[in-house]
C-alpha positions as CSV (number, residue, x, y, z in Angstrom):
1,M,-2.6,6.7,-29.7
2,S,-4.2,7.6,-26.3
3,Y,-7.5,7.0,-25.5
4,L,-9.3,10.1,-24.6
5,G,-6.9,12.1,-24.8
6,V,-5.2,10.8,-21.7
7,E,-1.7,10.9,-22.4
8,A,-0.7,11.1,-18.7
9,S,-3.7,10.8,-15.8
10,L,-3.6,11.5,-12.2
11,T,-1.1,8.3,-11.6
12,G,0.8,9.3,-14.6
13,R,0.0,6.5,-17.3
14,R,-1.5,6.7,-20.7
15,W,-4.7,5.2,-22.0
16,V,-5.1,3.0,-24.7
17,G,-8.7,1.9,-26.1
18,P,-9.8,-0.8,-28.4
19,G,-8.5,-0.8,-31.9
20,V,-10.8,-0.3,-34.8
21,E,-10.9,-4.2,-35.5
22,Q,-12.1,-4.5,-32.2
23,E,-14.6,-2.3,-32.1
24,R,-16.2,-3.2,-35.4
25,Q,-16.1,-6.9,-33.7
26,A,-18.2,-5.5,-30.4
27,E,-20.5,-3.6,-32.7
28,A,-20.9,-6.7,-34.5
29,L,-21.6,-8.8,-31.5
30,A,-24.2,-6.3,-30.1
31,Q,-26.3,-6.4,-33.2
32,Q,-26.3,-10.2,-33.4
33,T,-26.6,-11.3,-29.7
34,A,-28.5,-8.2,-28.3
35,L,-26.3,-8.6,-25.2
36,P,-25.2,-5.3,-23.8
37,R,-22.5,-3.2,-25.6
38,G,-19.9,-3.3,-23.0
39,L,-20.2,-7.0,-22.5
40,C,-19.6,-7.3,-26.5
41,Q,-16.5,-5.1,-26.1
42,V,-14.9,-7.3,-23.4
43,L,-16.0,-10.5,-25.7
44,A,-14.3,-9.1,-28.7
45,R,-10.9,-8.1,-26.7
46,L,-11.3,-11.7,-25.9
47,G,-11.2,-13.3,-29.4
48,V,-14.9,-14.7,-29.4
49,D,-16.9,-14.3,-32.4
50,V,-20.7,-14.8,-32.9
51,A,-21.1,-18.6,-32.9
52,E,-19.0,-18.9,-29.7
53,V,-20.8,-16.7,-27.4
54,P,-23.3,-19.2,-26.0
55,G,-20.6,-21.8,-25.3
56,Y,-18.2,-19.3,-24.1
57,L,-21.1,-17.6,-21.7
58,E,-21.7,-21.1,-20.1
59,P,-18.7,-23.1,-20.5
60,K,-19.2,-26.6,-20.0
61,L,-16.7,-28.8,-18.7
62,R,-17.6,-32.4,-20.5
63,D,-17.3,-29.9,-23.7
64,L,-14.1,-28.9,-23.0
65,L,-12.3,-31.0,-21.1
66,P,-9.2,-32.8,-23.0
67,D,-8.7,-36.9,-23.2
68,P,-6.0,-37.3,-21.1
69,R,-4.6,-39.8,-23.3
70,S,-3.6,-37.5,-25.6
71,L,-0.9,-36.6,-23.6
72,R,2.1,-38.9,-23.6
73,D,2.9,-41.4,-20.9
74,M,-0.5,-40.6,-18.8
75,E,-2.3,-44.2,-19.5
76,V,1.2,-45.8,-18.0
77,A,1.3,-43.2,-15.2
78,A,-2.6,-43.8,-14.6
79,A,-1.9,-47.6,-14.3
80,R,0.8,-47.7,-12.4
81,L,-1.0,-45.6,-9.6
82,L,-3.9,-48.3,-9.9
83,A,-1.3,-50.9,-9.7
84,A,0.4,-49.3,-6.5
85,V,-3.4,-48.9,-5.2
86,S,-4.4,-52.6,-6.0
87,R,-1.6,-54.2,-4.5
88,R,-1.4,-51.6,-1.6
89,E,2.2,-50.4,-2.1
90,R,3.9,-47.7,-0.2
91,V,3.7,-44.4,-2.4
92,A,5.3,-40.9,-1.4
93,V,4.2,-37.6,-3.2
94,F,6.7,-35.2,-3.6
95,A,5.9,-31.8,-4.5
96,D,6.8,-28.5,-5.2
97,Y,6.6,-25.9,-2.1
98,D,4.2,-23.4,-3.9
99,V,0.3,-23.5,-4.4
100,D,0.1,-25.7,-7.6
101,G,2.4,-27.9,-5.8
102,G,0.7,-27.9,-2.5
103,A,-2.9,-28.5,-4.6
104,S,-1.4,-31.4,-7.0
105,A,0.2,-33.1,-3.9
106,A,-3.3,-32.5,-1.7
107,L,-5.5,-33.9,-5.2
108,L,-3.3,-37.0,-4.8
109,L,-3.6,-37.7,-1.3
110,D,-7.4,-37.0,-1.2
111,W,-7.9,-39.4,-4.0
112,L,-5.5,-42.1,-2.5
113,H,-7.1,-41.7,1.0
114,Q,-10.7,-42.2,-0.5
115,R,-9.0,-45.6,-2.0
116,G,-8.1,-46.5,1.3
117,M,-4.7,-45.4,1.0
118,A,-2.4,-43.4,3.2
119,A,0.8,-41.6,1.1
120,T,3.9,-39.7,2.7
121,L,4.1,-36.3,1.6
122,Y,7.6,-34.5,0.9
123,I,8.0,-31.0,0.0
124,P,11.2,-29.2,0.0
125,D,12.7,-27.0,2.3
126,R,13.5,-23.7,0.0
127,I,16.5,-22.5,1.1
128,D,17.9,-26.1,2.3
129,E,16.9,-27.8,-0.5
130,G,15.8,-25.7,-3.5
131,Y,13.3,-26.5,-5.9
132,G,12.6,-29.8,-7.2
133,P,13.8,-33.1,-6.3
134,N,17.3,-33.7,-5.3
135,E,19.6,-36.6,-4.7
136,P,19.4,-37.4,-1.1
137,A,15.8,-37.2,-0.4
138,M,14.8,-39.3,-3.1
139,A,17.5,-41.8,-2.3
140,K,16.0,-41.8,1.0
141,L,12.3,-41.8,0.0
142,A,13.3,-45.0,-2.5
143,E,14.5,-47.0,0.6
144,T,10.9,-47.0,2.2
145,H,8.8,-46.6,-0.9
146,D,7.6,-48.6,-3.8
147,L,6.5,-45.5,-5.8
148,I,7.4,-41.8,-5.8
149,V,5.1,-39.2,-7.8
150,C,7.0,-36.1,-8.4
151,V,4.4,-33.4,-8.7
152,D,4.7,-29.7,-10.1
153,C,8.5,-30.9,-10.4
154,G,10.9,-33.5,-12.1
155,T,11.2,-33.0,-15.4
156,L,14.5,-31.9,-15.5
157,S,15.7,-34.1,-12.4
158,H,17.6,-36.5,-14.2
159,G,20.3,-37.3,-11.2
160,P,17.4,-37.0,-8.7
161,I,15.4,-39.6,-10.0
162,A,18.3,-41.5,-10.6
163,A,19.2,-41.9,-7.3
164,A,15.8,-43.3,-6.2
165,A,17.2,-46.7,-7.3
166,G,14.8,-49.7,-6.0
167,A,11.4,-47.3,-6.2
168,D,9.4,-46.5,-9.4
169,V,9.2,-42.6,-10.6
170,V,6.2,-40.9,-12.1
171,V,6.1,-37.7,-13.3
172,L,3.3,-35.3,-13.4
173,D,4.4,-31.6,-14.2
174,H,4.1,-28.6,-16.5
175,H,7.6,-27.0,-16.6
176,L,9.2,-26.7,-19.7
177,A,11.4,-29.7,-20.8
178,G,14.7,-30.7,-22.0
179,E,15.6,-32.6,-25.2
180,T,15.9,-35.6,-22.8
181,L,13.5,-37.0,-20.1
182,P,14.8,-38.4,-17.0
183,D,15.0,-42.4,-16.8
184,C,11.5,-43.3,-15.0
185,V,8.2,-45.0,-15.5
186,A,6.4,-41.6,-17.3
187,V,6.6,-38.0,-17.4
188,V,3.5,-36.5,-18.3
189,N,4.0,-32.9,-19.2
190,P,2.4,-31.1,-21.9
191,N,5.5,-28.9,-22.4
192,R,7.4,-32.0,-23.2
193,Q,9.1,-30.7,-26.4
194,D,7.3,-34.0,-28.1
195,E,3.8,-32.5,-27.0
196,D,2.2,-30.5,-29.5
197,G,1.5,-27.8,-27.1
198,A,-2.6,-27.7,-27.5
199,L,-2.2,-28.1,-23.2
200,A,0.6,-26.0,-22.5
201,H,-1.2,-23.5,-20.2
202,L,-2.2,-26.6,-18.0
203,C,-0.8,-25.9,-14.3
204,A,0.7,-29.0,-12.7
205,A,-2.6,-29.6,-10.7
206,G,-4.3,-29.6,-14.0
207,V,-2.1,-32.5,-15.2
208,V,-2.7,-34.4,-12.3
209,F,-6.4,-34.0,-12.4
210,L,-6.3,-35.4,-16.2
211,M,-4.4,-38.3,-14.8
212,L,-7.1,-38.9,-12.2
213,V,-9.9,-38.7,-14.9
214,E,-7.5,-41.4,-16.6
215,C,-7.6,-43.7,-13.6
216,G,-11.4,-43.1,-13.2
217,R,-11.6,-44.0,-16.5
218,Q,-9.2,-47.2,-16.1
219,L,-11.3,-48.1,-13.1
220,R,-14.5,-48.0,-15.0
221,E,-13.2,-50.3,-17.5
222,A,-12.3,-52.9,-15.0
223,G,-15.9,-52.4,-13.5
224,E,-15.0,-50.2,-10.6
225,R,-15.8,-46.7,-9.4
226,G,-13.5,-44.3,-8.6
227,P,-14.0,-41.4,-6.4
228,D,-16.1,-37.9,-7.1
229,L,-13.5,-36.0,-9.3
230,I,-16.2,-32.8,-9.5
231,A,-15.4,-32.3,-5.7
232,M,-11.4,-32.0,-6.3
233,L,-12.0,-29.2,-8.7
234,D,-11.9,-26.4,-5.8
235,L,-8.0,-27.7,-5.7
236,V,-7.8,-27.3,-9.2
237,A,-9.2,-23.7,-9.6
238,L,-7.1,-22.6,-6.8
239,A,-3.8,-24.0,-8.4
240,T,-4.6,-22.3,-12.2
241,V,-5.0,-18.9,-10.6
242,A,-2.6,-18.9,-8.5
243,D,0.0,-20.3,-10.8
244,V,-1.1,-17.8,-13.3
245,A,-2.1,-20.1,-15.7
246,P,-3.9,-18.5,-18.6
247,L,-7.4,-18.7,-18.0
248,K,-8.5,-20.0,-21.4
249,G,-10.1,-23.1,-23.0
250,V,-10.4,-25.9,-20.2
251,N,-8.6,-23.6,-17.8
252,R,-11.7,-21.2,-17.8
253,A,-14.2,-24.4,-17.3
254,L,-12.0,-25.7,-14.4
255,V,-11.6,-22.6,-12.4
256,R,-15.5,-21.6,-13.2
257,Q,-16.6,-25.2,-12.3
258,G,-14.0,-25.1,-9.1
259,L,-15.1,-21.8,-7.8
260,A,-18.7,-23.3,-7.8
261,V,-17.4,-26.5,-5.8
262,M,-15.6,-24.1,-3.1
263,A,-18.6,-22.1,-2.5
264,R,-20.0,-25.0,-1.0
265,R,-17.5,-24.9,1.8
266,A,-16.9,-28.6,2.0
267,R,-13.2,-29.0,1.8
268,P,-12.0,-28.3,5.8
269,G,-8.4,-26.6,4.6
270,L,-10.2,-24.2,2.4
271,V,-12.7,-23.2,4.5
272,A,-10.3,-22.5,7.8
273,L,-8.4,-20.3,5.0
274,A,-11.4,-18.1,3.8
275,D,-12.4,-17.8,7.6
276,V,-9.3,-16.5,8.6
277,A,-8.8,-14.4,5.5
278,R,-12.6,-13.1,6.6
279,L,-13.7,-14.0,3.1
280,D,-17.5,-13.1,3.3
281,T,-18.8,-13.8,0.2
282,A,-18.3,-16.5,-2.1
283,P,-15.0,-16.7,-3.8
284,S,-13.5,-15.4,-7.0
285,S,-10.5,-16.1,-9.2
286,Y,-9.4,-12.5,-7.1
287,H,-9.9,-14.2,-4.1
288,L,-7.8,-17.4,-5.2
289,G,-5.3,-15.4,-6.3
290,Y,-4.5,-12.4,-3.9
291,V,-6.1,-14.1,-1.1
292,L,-6.0,-17.5,-0.3
293,G,-3.2,-18.5,-2.5
294,P,-0.9,-15.7,-0.6
295,R,-1.7,-17.5,2.4
296,V,-1.0,-21.2,1.2
297,N,2.3,-20.0,-0.4
298,A,3.2,-18.5,3.1
299,G,4.9,-21.8,4.4
300,G,7.0,-22.7,1.3
301,R,8.0,-18.9,1.2
302,I,8.9,-18.2,4.9
303,G,7.7,-20.9,7.3
304,Q,7.5,-24.6,7.2
305,A,7.4,-25.8,3.3
306,D,4.7,-28.4,3.8
307,L,2.0,-26.5,5.6
308,G,0.0,-25.2,2.4
309,A,-0.2,-28.9,1.3
310,R,-1.1,-30.1,4.6
311,L,-3.9,-27.8,5.3
312,L,-5.2,-28.3,1.7
313,A,-5.2,-32.2,2.1
314,C,-6.4,-31.8,6.1
315,R,-9.5,-33.5,6.7
316,D,-10.2,-32.4,10.1
317,R,-11.6,-29.2,10.6
318,H,-9.5,-27.8,13.8
319,E,-6.3,-29.1,12.8
320,A,-7.3,-27.1,9.7
321,G,-8.0,-24.4,12.0
322,A,-4.7,-24.5,13.1
323,L,-2.9,-24.9,9.9
324,A,-4.7,-21.7,8.5
325,E,-3.8,-19.4,11.3
326,R,-0.4,-20.6,11.4
327,L,-0.1,-19.7,7.6
328,D,-2.1,-16.3,7.9
329,Q,0.8,-15.2,10.6
330,L,3.4,-16.2,8.2
331,N,1.6,-14.4,5.4
332,T,1.9,-11.1,7.6
333,E,5.4,-11.9,8.4
334,R,6.2,-12.5,4.6
335,R,4.4,-9.1,3.7
336,E,6.8,-7.4,6.1
337,V,9.8,-9.2,4.4
338,E,8.5,-8.6,1.1
339,E,7.9,-4.6,1.7
340,A,11.6,-4.1,2.3
341,V,12.9,-5.9,-0.4
342,R,10.5,-4.4,-2.7
343,A,11.7,-0.9,-1.6
344,A,15.5,-1.8,-2.2
345,A,14.7,-3.7,-5.5
346,L,12.5,-0.7,-7.1
347,A,15.1,2.0,-6.2
348,Q,17.6,-0.4,-8.1
349,A,15.9,-1.0,-10.6
350,E,14.7,2.8,-11.4
351,E,18.3,3.7,-11.2
352,R,18.5,1.0,-14.0
353,G,15.9,2.2,-15.8
354,L,12.2,0.7,-16.2
355,D,12.2,1.0,-19.7
356,A,14.3,-1.9,-20.8
357,P,12.7,-5.3,-22.3
358,L,14.0,-6.4,-18.8
359,V,13.4,-5.0,-15.6
360,W,16.2,-6.7,-12.7
361,A,17.1,-6.4,-9.1
362,A,19.5,-8.3,-7.1
363,G,20.7,-7.6,-3.3
364,E,22.4,-8.9,-1.0
365,G,20.7,-11.2,1.6
366,W,16.6,-11.2,-0.1
367,H,14.9,-13.5,1.2
368,P,14.5,-16.4,-1.7
369,G,10.7,-16.8,-0.5
370,V,9.5,-13.4,-1.8
371,V,12.0,-12.4,-4.7
372,G,8.9,-14.2,-6.8
373,I,6.4,-11.8,-5.8
374,V,8.7,-8.5,-5.8
375,A,9.5,-9.6,-9.6
376,S,5.3,-9.6,-9.7
377,R,5.2,-6.6,-8.7
378,L,7.4,-5.1,-10.5
379,K,6.0,-6.7,-13.8
380,E,2.6,-5.0,-12.9
381,L,4.5,-2.0,-12.2
382,T,6.4,-1.5,-15.4
383,N,4.9,-4.0,-17.8
384,R,7.9,-5.9,-18.5
385,P,9.4,-8.9,-17.5
386,A,11.1,-8.9,-14.1
387,V,13.4,-11.0,-12.3
388,V,14.5,-10.0,-8.6
389,I,17.7,-12.2,-7.2
390,G,18.7,-12.6,-3.6
391,L,22.6,-12.9,-3.6
392,D,24.1,-15.4,-1.0
393,G,28.2,-15.9,-1.4
394,A,29.1,-16.5,-4.6
395,E,25.7,-17.5,-5.5
396,G,22.2,-15.9,-6.5
397,K,18.9,-17.6,-6.4
398,G,16.1,-15.8,-8.3
399,S,12.3,-15.8,-9.9
400,G,10.7,-14.1,-12.8
401,R,7.3,-13.3,-13.8
402,S,6.7,-12.0,-17.5
403,V,3.7,-10.3,-19.4
404,S,1.5,-12.2,-22.0
405,G,3.2,-13.0,-25.2
406,V,6.8,-13.3,-24.0
407,D,7.7,-16.9,-22.9
408,L,10.2,-16.4,-19.7
409,G,10.3,-19.7,-19.3
410,A,12.1,-20.6,-22.5
411,S,14.6,-17.5,-22.5
412,V,15.8,-19.0,-18.7
413,Q,16.0,-22.4,-20.1
414,R,18.5,-21.3,-23.3
415,L,20.3,-19.1,-20.9
416,A,20.9,-22.3,-18.6
417,A,21.9,-24.1,-21.7
418,E,24.2,-21.4,-22.8
419,G,26.3,-21.8,-19.4
420,L,25.3,-18.3,-18.3
421,L,23.1,-19.7,-15.3
422,L,24.2,-22.7,-13.0
423,K,20.5,-23.9,-13.8
424,G,17.2,-22.2,-14.8
425,G,13.7,-23.2,-15.5
426,G,10.4,-22.7,-15.5
427,H,7.0,-22.1,-18.0
428,K,5.9,-19.0,-20.1
429,M,5.0,-16.9,-17.2
430,A,7.0,-17.2,-14.3
431,A,10.7,-18.8,-14.0
432,G,13.4,-19.8,-11.4
433,L,17.2,-19.5,-11.6
434,T,20.3,-19.6,-10.0
435,V,23.5,-17.8,-11.3
436,A,27.0,-17.2,-10.2
437,R,27.9,-13.6,-8.6
438,E,30.5,-13.0,-11.1
439,A,27.9,-13.7,-14.2
440,L,25.3,-11.6,-12.9
441,E,25.4,-8.7,-15.2
442,S,26.3,-10.6,-18.3
443,A,23.1,-13.2,-17.7
444,M,20.8,-10.2,-17.2
445,A,22.1,-8.6,-20.6
446,R,21.8,-11.7,-22.3
447,L,18.3,-12.5,-20.8
448,S,17.1,-8.9,-22.1
449,E,18.2,-9.3,-25.3
450,L,16.5,-12.7,-25.7
451,L,12.9,-11.1,-24.3
452,A,13.4,-8.0,-26.4
453,K,13.2,-10.7,-29.6
454,Q,10.1,-11.6,-28.3
455,G,8.7,-8.1,-28.4
456,A,9.1,-7.4,-24.2
457,G,9.0,-3.4,-23.9
458,Q,7.5,-2.6,-26.7
459,G,4.1,-1.4,-24.5
460,G,4.5,1.6,-22.4
461,A,5.6,1.1,-19.1
462,A,2.1,3.2,-17.4
463,D,-0.2,2.1,-20.2
464,L,-3.8,1.5,-18.6
465,K,-5.6,-0.4,-21.0
466,L,-9.2,-0.1,-21.5
467,D,-12.0,-2.4,-23.2
468,G,-14.4,1.0,-24.1
469,V,-16.2,3.6,-22.8
470,L,-19.8,3.8,-20.4
471,M,-22.0,6.0,-19.4
472,P,-23.0,5.9,-15.5
473,G,-26.7,5.1,-16.8
474,A,-24.9,1.9,-18.7
475,A,-23.5,0.6,-15.9
476,T,-26.0,-2.1,-14.9
477,L,-26.7,-5.2,-13.2
478,D,-27.2,-6.8,-16.2
479,L,-23.9,-5.7,-17.3
480,C,-22.4,-6.8,-14.5
481,E,-23.5,-10.1,-14.4
482,G,-23.2,-10.9,-18.2
483,M,-19.5,-9.7,-17.5
484,E,-19.2,-12.4,-14.6
485,R,-20.4,-14.8,-17.0
486,A,-17.3,-13.8,-19.6
487,G,-14.9,-14.5,-16.8
488,P,-12.9,-16.0,-14.7
489,F,-10.3,-13.5,-15.4
490,G,-7.0,-13.3,-14.7
491,A,-3.7,-14.4,-16.6
492,G,-4.6,-14.0,-20.2
493,A,-7.8,-12.4,-19.5
494,P,-7.5,-9.2,-17.8
495,A,-10.5,-7.9,-15.7
496,P,-12.6,-5.7,-17.9
497,R,-11.7,-2.0,-17.6
498,F,-13.8,1.1,-18.9
499,A,-13.6,4.6,-19.2
500,L,-16.5,7.0,-18.2
501,P,-15.8,10.0,-19.5
502,D,-16.1,13.6,-18.5
503,V,-18.0,12.6,-15.2
504,Q,-19.3,15.1,-12.4
505,I,-18.3,14.1,-8.6
506,G,-21.5,14.7,-6.3
507,F,-19.7,13.6,-3.3
508,A,-16.2,12.3,-2.4
509,K,-15.5,11.1,1.5
510,Q,-12.3,10.2,2.6
511,V,-13.3,6.9,4.2
512,G,-11.3,3.7,5.7
513,A,-7.3,4.2,5.9
514,G,-6.8,6.2,2.8
515,H,-9.8,5.5,0.7
516,L,-12.1,7.5,-1.5
517,K,-15.9,6.6,-1.6
518,L,-17.5,9.1,-4.5
519,S,-20.7,9.7,-6.4
520,L,-20.3,10.0,-10.4
521,G,-22.6,11.6,-12.8
522,D,-23.2,12.1,-15.9
523,G,-25.5,15.6,-15.6
524,L,-28.4,13.7,-17.0
525,G,-29.8,12.1,-13.7
526,A,-27.8,9.0,-14.0
527,K,-25.4,8.3,-10.7
528,L,-22.6,5.2,-9.8
529,E,-21.0,5.0,-6.9
530,A,-17.4,4.6,-6.7
531,I,-14.9,3.4,-4.4
532,C,-10.9,3.9,-4.7
533,F,-8.8,2.2,-2.3
534,G,-5.8,3.5,-1.7
535,A,-6.7,7.2,-2.7
536,F,-4.6,8.9,-0.9
537,D,-1.0,7.4,-1.3
538,G,-1.1,9.4,-4.6
539,A,-2.8,12.1,-6.8
540,L,-6.0,10.6,-7.0
541,G,-7.6,11.1,-3.2
542,P,-6.5,15.0,-3.0
543,E,-7.7,15.7,-6.8
544,L,-10.8,14.3,-6.5
545,S,-11.6,14.9,-3.4
546,G,-10.7,18.8,-4.0
547,H,-12.6,18.5,-7.7
548,Q,-14.4,22.0,-6.9
549,G,-16.6,21.2,-9.8
550,R,-14.4,20.1,-12.2
551,R,-15.0,17.0,-14.7
552,F,-13.1,14.2,-14.8
553,H,-12.6,11.4,-17.2
554,V,-12.0,8.1,-14.7
555,A,-11.4,4.9,-15.3
556,G,-11.7,1.6,-13.7
557,R,-13.5,-2.1,-12.9
558,L,-17.2,-2.5,-12.3
559,E,-17.9,-4.8,-9.3
560,I,-21.4,-5.9,-7.3
561,N,-21.7,-4.5,-4.0
562,E,-23.9,-6.6,-1.7
563,W,-24.8,-4.9,1.4
564,N,-27.8,-6.0,3.7
565,G,-29.2,-8.1,1.0
566,R,-29.1,-5.3,-1.7
567,R,-27.0,-5.8,-4.9
568,T,-25.8,-2.8,-6.4
569,V,-23.3,-1.7,-9.1
570,Q,-19.9,0.5,-8.2
571,L,-17.0,1.3,-9.9
572,R,-13.7,0.6,-8.5
573,L,-12.0,3.6,-9.6
574,E,-8.2,2.8,-10.4
575,D,-7.7,6.4,-12.2
576,A,-8.8,9.7,-13.3
577,A,-7.6,12.6,-15.5
578,P,-9.1,16.2,-15.6
579,A,-11.7,16.2,-18.8
């Protein structure tokens, strides 16, 4: 049943509101905590009960950080790294080319530097080498290093790790593991098949951080003091959000604390990146996912694979500035490449149908560096798992993104085990795959079948999920600040969205490149400022600016707008429907 009777809004979406049980829980929270009703509606949707509210609104890392030793091989991995430091061995860090890999590598490089050690950074080229360790690279590293630490990769790399003859290998990863593990010193991975899954939501940087916590414990037991790990949480926060790890449990605390660390502007690479992106406010999880993350990723997508990791590990502000400028340029180029692929992929997917359990597209020569982003765009548009594949010769390399509650990585891995993919793996929300051109159709049909069994495709393609209704007078600074405390928001914890029913439009003015600034009132004197970005790209701009006194239901996210030292509430308007 639609919310406020909106079956098809001005953007063509059906509005879906909270269920009866969620409304009942919100009412109980409001009565027992005296918190604003809007905040209670968000907490109810997140499954927070009354007793949990204080701890949820103020998550403490010391309360939520798990014992690192709860993960298999953790003590061995930490001991091996500490031995390398004490013996002044030659250490190499082999990392994935995305933000999680780059941040994981930077964590290790930073920690080793503070222990007086320099390490070799190796990140494979996306096009020439592909994801993860490969035999030539590992064999070459083994010739000149005593220890190779694989971060955000390696769990399925039996052959490449065997090729590293003469060197010890430690794997710190979070991708789904197979039935057997590679033969090496340690494989620390919460998604090993012999783990209980309690920490399956950690990204690789979270796993690396836990290992550094264990290193600190072992150092203290030996009467030594290790580096300040809290100061490294900016990297963990960036990786957690950019890798779409669910913001629950310890991940919330890691990101919350990491954002506070980032606001101190102590890491040259992140300062340079924020400056080049013209970020002039304290960072939020939105900035990590949509402003900083894409720039770190740009090198691995269409440029030099190690640029992002080098920037994050950089200690010289001049070098950091140059690296950030280069990544910003590459990000602009990436957007142009992405737009061409997105348009072609969307046209193909629409022709195939956007209501299937899986939305997919494949095209000749599509750049492998942007297929993941385009898959993410299709997923957001359709509320379904999406896979986008670039074809080259007899093979196609693709990337997929999933929706909450549907484990894409496990299904892709099963496809690989069934022989329908040449290789594939990943985690719940994202996966990579390589498929023979001749097997493409049958592989996608089978993947769609597997995802349907998990419930993919059951939600409406155009549903807008809302936490409840608010009147303009209830949109207070108090409420916004409370909702900030309920964050950070992202994967697994979508940002709060509310409907404002039956509002009058006071003024409406086009600003910037097709945006709409407007004032909303309830007819009783209360008013709320609103901004709708890209309003004139669709029906919202023309309809709302030409309202002629008509009233509308509007929907969007509340945010605090800071201007000339004043803090006011505004609605980031995302949708509307005639009242």
